[in-house]
N, C-alpha and C positions, 0 to 999 in steps of 0.2 A: 237577189235573194237566192240562197242555196236551195237546191231541191235534190232529194234522193234519186238515184238512178232508177229508171224504169217507171217513174211516176210523173205524169204531167199534172202540175198543180191546176186546180180549177180556177180559171181566170176569167170571170165574166166580163163582158164589155162594160165600160163606164157609162151607165145609163140611169142611175138613180137620182132623180131630182128631189131635193128635200121638200119642195112644194107639195109633192104627192104623199108625204108622210102624214099620218093622221094627226100628229101633234101640231104640225104646221097648219093643216087645214082647219083645225079647231080654233086657231087664233084669228081666222078671217072674220071680219066684221061686216054685217049686212049694210048695204048702201055705199060701201067703199069701192074704189076702182079695182082693188085687189080681188075683192069678192066677185065682182061682175066679170072680171077678166078670167079668173080661174074657173068658175062654174059655167060660164058660157062655153068654155073649151071642154068641160067635163060634166055634162048634164046628168049622167048616171051617178056620178059621185055626189052631185048635189042632193039627189034623192037619198042616198045612203047616209050622208052627213046630217041631213035634216032629222033622220030617225035618231041619231045619236044625240043631237042637240035637244030633242024633246024629252030626253031622260034626265034624271036628277044630276048626274055628272060625277066625275072623280072628285073625291073629298067633300062631296055634298052632304049636308046634314040630313038629307032625305034619302041617302043611299041605304040599301038594305042592310049593310054592315057598319052603319055609322057608330062610332064610339066617341063620346064627348071629350076624351082626352087624347086618344091615339091619333085622331084626325088632326087636331091642332098641332100636336107634336110633329107629325109628318109635314104639315104645312110650314112649320118653323124651319125644318131642315131644307125644304125647297127654297124658302126665302133666303137662307144663308148662302145657298148655292148661287142665287142671283147676285149676291154681293161678291162672291168669288169670281164670277164671270167677268167682273170689271177688271180684275187683275190680269186677265189674259193678255190685254194690250199693254202691259208694262214694257217700258223701253228696253232695248238691248244695249248693254255696256259697249262703249267704243273700244275698250281694252280687251283683247282676246287672249284667253289662256292658251298655253302651248302644251297642254297635257296630251299624252298619247291616247289612242283609242282604247287600248287594253286597260290603262289605268282608269279612264273615265267610265268604261263599261263595268268594270269590277266595282267601282265606288257606287255607281247608280244602282246596280243590282243589290249590293249589300245594304245600301241606305233604304231602298224600298222594302226590303225584307225586315229591316229594323223597325220600320214604320208599321209593320204588321200585314203587308200584302200576302196573299196566299201563293201567287205565282207571278212571275215577271219574265218577259221575253222581248227581244228586239228583232225587227225585220226591216228590210228596205221598203220604203213607202212606194206603193204602186198606184197607177192611175185608177184602177178599179176599187181601190180603198176609199176613194173620195166621192162625195156627192158631186153632181154636175153643177148644181145651183144651190145657193142658200135659200131656204124657204121661211125663215123666221129670224127674229132679232134685228140688230142694226144693219146687218149685211144682207138682209132679205133682198132677193132679186139679183144678187151679184154672182158671177161665175166663181166656182172654187178652182183655184190654181194650185198645182203642186209646186210648192216652193221649198219643201224640206226633203232631205234624202232618207232619213230614218224615222221609224216610229217605235216608241217604247209602249208596250201594252202590259197592263197588269190587272190582276183580279183581287177582289177582297171577298172574304167569306161572309155569307149571310147566316145568321143564327138559325140553327136547326129547328129549335122549338118554335120560334116565331114563324118560320116558314111553314111549319106543319099546321098552323092555324088557317092557312089559306083556304078560301078567299077572305078570311076574317081580317079585322083591323090590325092585329099584330103583324101580319105579313106586310101590310102597307107601311106600318111603322118601321119595320126592319128594312124594307126596300129603300125608304127615304134616308134612313141612317147610313146605309152603305153607299148610296149615291153621294151623300155628303162626304163621307169618309174618303171615297175614291177621288172626289173632286178636290178635297183639301190636299191630298198627296200629289195629285197631278199638277196643281198650281204651284206647290212647293218645288217640284222638280223643274217646272217651266221657269220660274223665277231664278232658280239656281243656275240653270243653263244660260239664261239671258245675262246673268251677272258674270258668267264666264266669257261672254261675248258672242254667244251663238243664238241666232234667231230660232225661236221655239214657240210652240203653242200647245196649251192644254185643251183637250176635247172632253168636255164634261156634260152632265145632264143639262139639256136645254140649249147647248151651244156646241154643236158638233160640225166639223167639216168632213169627218171620216165616218165610215160605217164600222163601228168598233168590233163586232164579232168577226168580220173578215180580217181586220188587222190582227186581232188576238189569235185567230186560227193560224195565220201565216207566221206569227211570232212563236208558234209552237205550244200554245197554251191549251189546245183542245180541238175538237171538231164541232161543226154546226149540226145539231141533231134534228129530229123530226119536228120539235116544237119551235124551231128557228132560233134557238138560243145556243150559246157556246156551251158545249159539254166538256167540262174539265175532267181530267183523269181521276181526281180524288173527291170532287164535290159535285160532279155532274153540272147541272145548270144553276146550282145554288151559290151563285157568285154574281157580283157586279163588276163591270169593266170600265176602265178609263184608259185614255191614250194620250201620250205626249209625242208630238212630231217635232223634229229638230234637225239642224244642220251640223250639230256637234259630231265630232269623229267617234263612231261607235262600231262595235263588232256585232253584226247580226247573227242570230242563231239559225238553225236549220229546221225547216218544217218537215216533220215526220208523220205521214198520214197514218191514222189509226183506223184501219179498215174494220176491225172487229167492233169498235164502238159504233160505227155506222151500221154494221150488220145487226148489232143489238137493237138499235133504234128501228131497224126495218121490221123486226119480228115482234118487239115488245108491245108497242102501240098503247101503253098504259096512259100516257099523257092524253092521247086522242080520246080514249074511252072515258076519261074523267073530266075532260074539258067542259065546264058549264056553258060555254058559249058555242060549243060544237065548231070550234075554229081551227082545229088541228087535223090535217088530212090523215086518213087511214090507208090510203093507197100507197103504192110503192114509190120510191124515189124517182123523180122525173127530170128530164132535161128542160130547164127553164132559162131563157135568155142565155143559152150557150153553156150552162153549167148544170150538173146533176145535183138536185137538192129537193127539199120539201118546201112548200110555201103555205104558210098559215093564212087564214082569212082574217086579216088585220081589222077589217071593219066590224065583223061580228065579235071579235075579241074586245075591241074598244067599247062596243055597245054594252057588253057585259060589265066592263069597268064602270060605265056610266050608270048602270043599274045597281051594282054592288056598292059603289062609292070608293072601292079599293082597286089597286092594280092587280087583283086576283092572285096570280102565282100558284094556282092549283096544279098546273102542269109541273112546275118546279117541285112542289111538295110531294107528289106521288111518284116522281121519277126514281127508279131503283138506284140510280147513280147518286142520288141526293142524300142517301143515308149518312149517318154520323161518320165522321172521319176517325175510325178506330181500326184496330187490327183485323177484326172479323170482316167488316165491310170492305176494308182496303184489300184484303185477300180475295174477296169475291170480285171486286173491280179489276184486280190484277189478272185473275183467271179469265175474265171476260175479254180483256184486251189482248190476251196471249193465246187464246184458244177459240177458234171459230165455232167449234161444236158447243163449247160452254157458252159462248155469246148467244147462240141460238136457243139455248135451253134455260139459261139462268132466270129469265123472267118468270118461268113457271114456279120456281122456288120462292121468288119474291111474292107472287100471288098467294102461295100457300101460307107463308108466314105473316104477310101484311094485308092480304086481301086484294082482290082485283080493283075494287073501288074503296080504298080506306077512308074512314071518316076523318073530317078535320079535327085537329086536336084543340083543347081549350087554351086560352091565354094563360100566361104566367100569372101567379097569384097576385103580384103587385099591380097588374094591369086591370084586375077585376074590380068593378065598382058597382 
C-alpha cells in the first residue's frame, strides 16, 4: 500500500476477534456451549449483555420508535441480505482472464460508479484489516486467513432527509436500504471477478471477515472520526460501506491523510453532545492498541438501539459534514479540509445556523400513517 512521505499510516495490531463484537454476542443462546465458554471468560461482559437483552431490542414492536411499516420494511431488507450472503461462496471459474490490472481497475471503478456508488477505492489488504476469528455465521470459531491481495471498498449515500429523522424509524429504514444496496453491488462485483477466474469475497452486513472502516480509510475514502465511523469528504458519516477482497490484478490507490478532518472532529464534539446513549467520548484522541483514535462505548450505544428499536444514527444526523451534497456545503467542507484554522472554527457557524442540538426532522409524507 502506497503511503505519502512523512506520514506513518496508523497500523494497529491484528487483535479484533469478531466474537467480541456486540452483534456476535447477541446471537449467543443460553444453555449452549458457546454461551458458557464466552461468558465464563468474559464475566463483566455477561452483565453488560444481560442489560441489553432485557430491553425490547432492535426492530422490536415495543421499541420507543416503532413504526408498523418502516420496521417490517427494514426487516425485509435484512432478510434479502441473508439470501445474498449465500452467493458469497459461489465457485470460481477454472478459466482465468488475462486482462491487465489497468484495464480491470478502470472497468471496476467505472461499473461501480454506474451502479450509483458515491466513492470507490482500492488498497492492498493488510493483516490488521481482518478479524482474527469469525464470531458468527457458518464459519463461527474459525480463524480468518488473509488469502486475497487487494480490497475494493466503496460507499453508498444515505438519504439526507431520512437520516435527519434519527433516531426515528426513517433512519432505520434508510440504513437497511443502503446495507442492501451495498450488499447487492458487492455480490455483483464478487461474482464478476469469480467468473473471470479470480478468487474473491464480498464482505456485507452480517458476514464480514474485514473491518470495513479501516479498509475504506486505507483505500482513500475518508478518515475515521470521533464517532468511530468513516468520515467521507462530501458526506461525512452519512454513508454505508461494503468491501470486496480479491486476488484479481488491480492498481491500489494512495492513502492521503486528512489531518484537518480529524482536527475538526477534535474540536466539534457535536456527535458526542447529541448522542442519546452518551456513547461517544468527549475527550481528546488517544492511543489505543497502538493507534491514535477515539473509541465509543459500543455497549451503551447498542443498549440505546434496544430501547429505541432503531439503529439510532443520531450522531450521523447532527454531524456538520453530513449536510446535503451541494455547492454551499461542499465549499464549507473543502475549506475545513484545506485550512486548519477554518477546521477549528467552522463548527461554531454550524451551531449558529443549525443549533448545537438540532431537533430530529419528521418523516417524509409518504411514511406518515
